[in-house]
N, C-alpha and C positions, 0 to 999 in steps of 0.2 A: 587721466581719462579725458578724452576729447569732449567738446562742448556737444558734439552730435550724440555721444554715448551717455550724457548725463541724464538722470531721470527728469521728466517733465515736470513732475510734482515732488517737492522736499518730502522726506519721510515724516517729519512731524506735522506736516499739514493735514494728514489724516487725523491725528489727535485732536487738530483744532476745527475740525470740520463743522461742529456744533455752532460756530460763530456766525455761519452764513446759512440761514434757512433756505436760501435759494438752491444751494448745492448739496445740502445735507439731506439724505433720505431719512424719514422718520424713524424707521426700524433699524437704522444704523447709528442712531443717536446713542451717545454714551449714557443717557438716562435709561436705556432699556438693558443696559449691562451693569449698572451700578445701583446699590440700594438708595431709594428716596429717603430723604429725611422724614421721620414719622412724628417727631416731637418738638422740632425747632423748625422755623422758617428757613429755607434754602438761602445761601448767601448770594447766589446768582440767578438770573432769570432763565427761563426755558422756552423753547420754540413751542407756540401754541398747539400745533398738531401732536408733538410729543406729550404734552400736558393732557391734551384730550384723550389720547390713546391709552395713557397709563391709567387714567381714571375709568374710561369706558371699558377696557379690557378687563380690569379687575373686577367690575360689576358683573361681568359674565359668569363670575364664580357663584353669584347668589342665585336665589330662586327665580324661576320663570314666572312672571305676572300671570301669564295665560293659564298656567297650571296651578295657580294658587287658588285653592277652594277655601282657604281660611279668611281670606279678606273680603270685605263687603265693598272695598273701594274701586271706583272706576279706573280703568287703565287704558282705555282707548277713547278718543274723540275724533271727530271729523278733521280732514286736513285744514279746511278752512278755519275752524276753531283753533286748532294749533297755532296758525298763522296770526290769529287775533291775540291769543295769549302771549306769544312771542313779542308782537308789536307793543305790548303793554306791560311787560315785565317790570319796567322801571317806574311805573305809575303807583304812588303812595295814596291810596284811597282817603286817608284821613285829611289830606291837604284839598279839601272839597271847594275852596275858594279858586284853586287853579284848575282842578280836574273836575269841573263841574259836570261833564258828560257822564262821569263814573257814578256821581252821586245821583244823578237823574236816573241812570239805569238800575242802580241798586234800589232806588224807590219804586221802580217799576217792577222789580222782582218781588219786592215786599207786597206790593199791592196785589200781585198775581197769586201769591201764596195766601194772602188774606182772603181772597176769593175762593181759591181752591180749598182751603180749609173751612169755607162756609161761615165766615162771621157774619153775624145777624145785621150789624151796622159797621159796614166797612169803612166809613169815614172816621169812625172812632178808634179803629184798631191801629197797632203800630208794631213796627219790626225793625230788625237789623241783621246784616250780614255778620258772621262770626267765623272764628277760626276753628270750624268743625262744631260739632254738637256739645263738645266739652264746654266750651265757653258760653254757648247758648243756654245750656241748662244751669249753669252756675249763675248767669244773669238772672234767669227767671227765678231761681231759689232765692238769690239775693232781695229782689224786688218783694217777694212774698214775706221773707223774713222782716224786711224793714218796714213793710206795711203794717204787719201784725204788731211790731214793736211800737210804732207811733199810735196805732190804735189802743194799745194796752196802756202805754202812758197817758193818753188823753183821758182814759177812764179810771186812772189812778190804780191800775192793777200791775202785779208783777210781770215783768218781761224779760226774765233772765234764763227761762228754761224752754226755748223753742224746740219743737220736734217736727220731724217729717215722717209720714207714714209710707212705706213703700215694701215692695216684695223683694225676696232674695234673688228674683230673676232681672234685677236691674243691672245696667252697665257699672263697671268699676268707677267711672267717672262720678256717679251719684254719691259714692262712699267718700271719695276725695273731696267733693264739693261739701258735704256736710262736716266733714273734719276741718276743712279750711274756714268755713264760715261759723263753726262752733254751734251746729244744730244736732241734736239728739236724733239718732237713727232709730225708728222703730220699725225693725226689719221683720216682715212676715216670712216664715221659712215655707219651703216648697213642700210637696207630699210625694210619697214614693210612687204615685201613678197620676199625679196632677202637677204640672210644671208652671202654673200660674197662680196668682192670688185671686180671691174672690170678694164680693162686696161685704159678706158677714165678717170675714177676718179683718177687712179694713175698719170696719166700724167698732170692732172691738178694741182698736187701737188709738182712734181718734178722740181728743179732748180739746179743752179750751186753749191749750198751749200748741196745737198742731197748725202749723203755719201753711202747709200743703199736703195733699195726698198724690202720689205718682202712679200713673198707669202707663204700661209700656205697649206700644203698637209693634210688636215683633222683638221679642227677647233676644239677647245676645246668645242664649243657650240652645233654645229649641225653635225659636222664631214663632212662638205662639203669641197671639193677641190677648193681653189682659181683658177682662170683661169690662170695658171702660163705661159702657152705657150703665150697666148695672150699679157700678160704683157711683157714678153720677147720680142715678136715681135715689140711692141711698143717702148721699150727702144733700141732696134736694130735701128729701123727707126730714133729715136732721134739722135742716135749716128752717123748715116750715114748723116744726115741733118745739124747737128750743131757741131759735134765732142765731145759733151757731152757725156762721157762714164760713164754711172751709173751702178753699180753691182747690181744684183739680188741675194738675198739670199732665199733659201727655208727652211722654218721650217718644217722638216719631220714629226713633230707631231705624228699623229697616221696612216699615210699613207706610210711614207719611208720603212717600212717592210711589207707593204701590196701590194702597187702598182707594184714593180718589179716581183711578184709572180702571182698576179691575173689580173693585167692589164698593162702588159709590153708595150702595145700600147700607153699608156698615156706618152706624152713627158712633163716632169716636171724637170728632172735632168740635168746632165752635157751635155746631148745632145743639149741643148739650150744655145746659145752664151753668153748670159749675165749672165747666173747662175755661180757665182764664189764660193760660200760656200753653204754648206748643213749641217744641223745638224739633228741627229737621235736619238731615244730613244731605246736603247737596252732593257730596262726594260719594254718597252710597247710590241708591237707586234714583237720585236726581240726576245721575249720568254725568257728573262733573269730576275732574281730577281733584285729589287732596290739596289743601284741605280748605272746605267751605261748609258752614253750617248756617242755620236760620233760627232766630228767636222771634216769636210772634206774640204779641199781647192782644187779647180781646178788646181791651180799652186802654188807651195811653194813660188814662188817669190812674191805672193800677202801678205806674212807676213812679215812686215818690221822688219829689222834686229834690230831697235831699241827697239822692244819688247822681244826680245830674252836675257834671262839672264843666267849668268855662276855662278857656285860655286863650290868649292873643298871640301865643308864640310864634304862629304862622303868619302874623301881619294882619289878622282879622279875628273877631270873636269866634270861637269854635265851641259849640255845645257838645259834650261827648258822655254817652253812656256806654262804655265797653271795658273790657279786661285790658285789651291790646290798644296801642295808640296807633303807631305806624302799622300798616298792614297792606299787602299787594292788592291792587285792584283788579288784576287780570282774571281771576276766577269768578268774581261777580260778571264780568262780560261773557265768560264761558256759560255761566248759568242762564243768562239772558238769551244768549245765542241758542242754547237748547230749547228754551220756552218758545222761542219765535220760529226756530227751525223745525222742530218736532211737533209742537202744538199737542193738543189732546189726542189726536189720531195717532201721532208718532210714538208718543209715551205709552199709549195704549198698546200698540202693536209691539213695541220692544219689550215691555213688561209682560205681556202675554206670551211672547215668544220664550222668554227666560223661564216663566213659571211652567209652561208646557215641557220644556227640556228638563226642568227639575223633576216634574212629575213622571217623565219618560225615565230618568235616571233612578228615581225611587222605586217605580216597578221593576225595573231590571235588577236591582239590589235585592229586592224582595224575593224575586224569582230565584235567586242563587239558593234560597232556603236556609242560609246561615244567619239571618237578621231579622230583627223586629224593627220595622220603620215607624218612628215615632212621630214624624212629620214629613210627609211626602210632597210638599209644595201646596199645602191646603190654601193658604193665602199668599205667601211670599215665595220667591224663586229659591227654595231651599230643600235641602234632604238632610233629615237627621235619623241616624239608625243606630242600633246596638246589637252587638253580638249576642245570639241566644245562648251559647256555651262559652265561657272564658276559662275553662278548667286547663286547656292545653296552651292557648295562646289567647291574648286579649287585644283590645283596640289598639293599644300603643305598638304592639308587634305588627299589627296589620299595616298601620300607616308608615311604620319604619320601612316595611318591605315596598310599599307603594312609592315611597320617597326616592327608592332606587330607580324608578321609572320617571322620576321628575315631579311627581304629584306632591303638593303641599296640602295636607289635610289634618286639621287638629283632632286629637283624641283626648277627651278630658272627662272628669267626674262632674256631675251635676252639684249644684249647692244643696246645702242642708235643708230639708231632711230627705233629699233624694240623692244623697252623695254616694249611695251604693250603685247608682244607674251610670255606667260608663258609655259615652256616646261618641260617635264620628260625626262632625259637622261639616257639611258641604254647601257653599254658597255657589249659586249659578248666576253668572253674570252674562254681560251682552257678547263677550267672545266665546262663550262655551256653547258649542254647536251640538246637534243631534249626533254627529259622527264622533265627537269628543266624548259624549256620554258612552257611545258603544265601546269606545277604546278604554274609558275607566272602567266600565263593568267587566270587560275581559280582563283588565290588569288586576281587579279585584279577585276574580276567579282564579288566576295564575298564582297570585300571592297567597291565597287560602290553600291551594293545592301544595304549595312549597311548605307552608307553615305546618300543615297536617303530617308531613314526613319529617320535619325538622325539630319540632317542638313537642315536649312532653309536659311542659308546665310553661306559664307565661314568664316572658324575660323582660319586657318593656315596662317602663314606669310612666303611668298616666299623668298628664297635666291637671292642674287643678284650676281650670278657667273661671275662677270666681274669687270672691273675697272671703 
């Protein structure tokens, strides 16, 4: 063969094309035609574009966050905030001597929340950013337990049987926290037609070993508010009559970033005498990406000094009260960005738009005629409904049919003693528009029409979204 007729590129050059990212097309890479190692680290490196696309494209198989009505979590923020987050992903908040700006901004966020939650003496209050409300509520429980133990020790009384009083409407994290901290759970069951606790039930469980009572502002199941003021008043009466001072903790759940803007007249926070601690989820209706939560104490003195640790491992003395040491600082900045970007006006406008869309959705579902709406956005942006008749198909069948259209909607039975009630829970978030509500209502109607012709008895198995 003459030199003029020889191939310009040797045959095996194509097989080695991955070695030069400049000439290798991403989707011509061998990594897209060979299986990736799943259990061991690869022996060789990979082109960054190929690595990105392999992960990015695989994630397209999971649920669409916009159509996920199960989650409370924020899934969209301003482009400017995304840039701020990206610029600070490498910041370790705990290194406060180096990242002093992060510490300062965290303290500003805490002070904003202290005032938003109406602390009577803001200068005495204290708070900290946490990795979601799970860490926040466990820290609060820990301080109440230790404070109770130290008081009992000083009085020469037994301190080995602490308990908390809470309703069966609490988040699972409370159960986990009580197990981890070895605290007895005095769990108040729900009722067939009432899905919150009341003050009378609480007082039946409280005794000298009770380290705290928990009230929920927007339960995980039906988004109802526990009657926190009534519970507070009963605890105040108990203190005045007997001297027994039992603190009240408010799990801000889905309501702590809603009530201050949409229903400021509701007394649930530090305006109430026995409310000593509050946890709030910034990544819910605080409008920040996961995961960020906040723990706030009415008085810093309620945190026993025996729980505060010190270390000089970072080159300076660091006092710490948290479950996690290293933690990203970017979401703290995102929370502060929202506070100054939106202000009270912006939060009120966004929260109101979400709640009005939830009410519109609830009205449309009720008009179908097949549902009882248990909560149609009374306080929080939510819709809870149950089928009137489940003899032919149930809520699980319906949400399975809706999943074919891309909707993620949980269907589950409520906790005891309301576990015969099967519900569909829909969270309305910032990206859920009025147009999307119309689409969902239409899809529900189509799904029901199909189920009416295909089902003679329920097929689906309901989740048990509770402990």
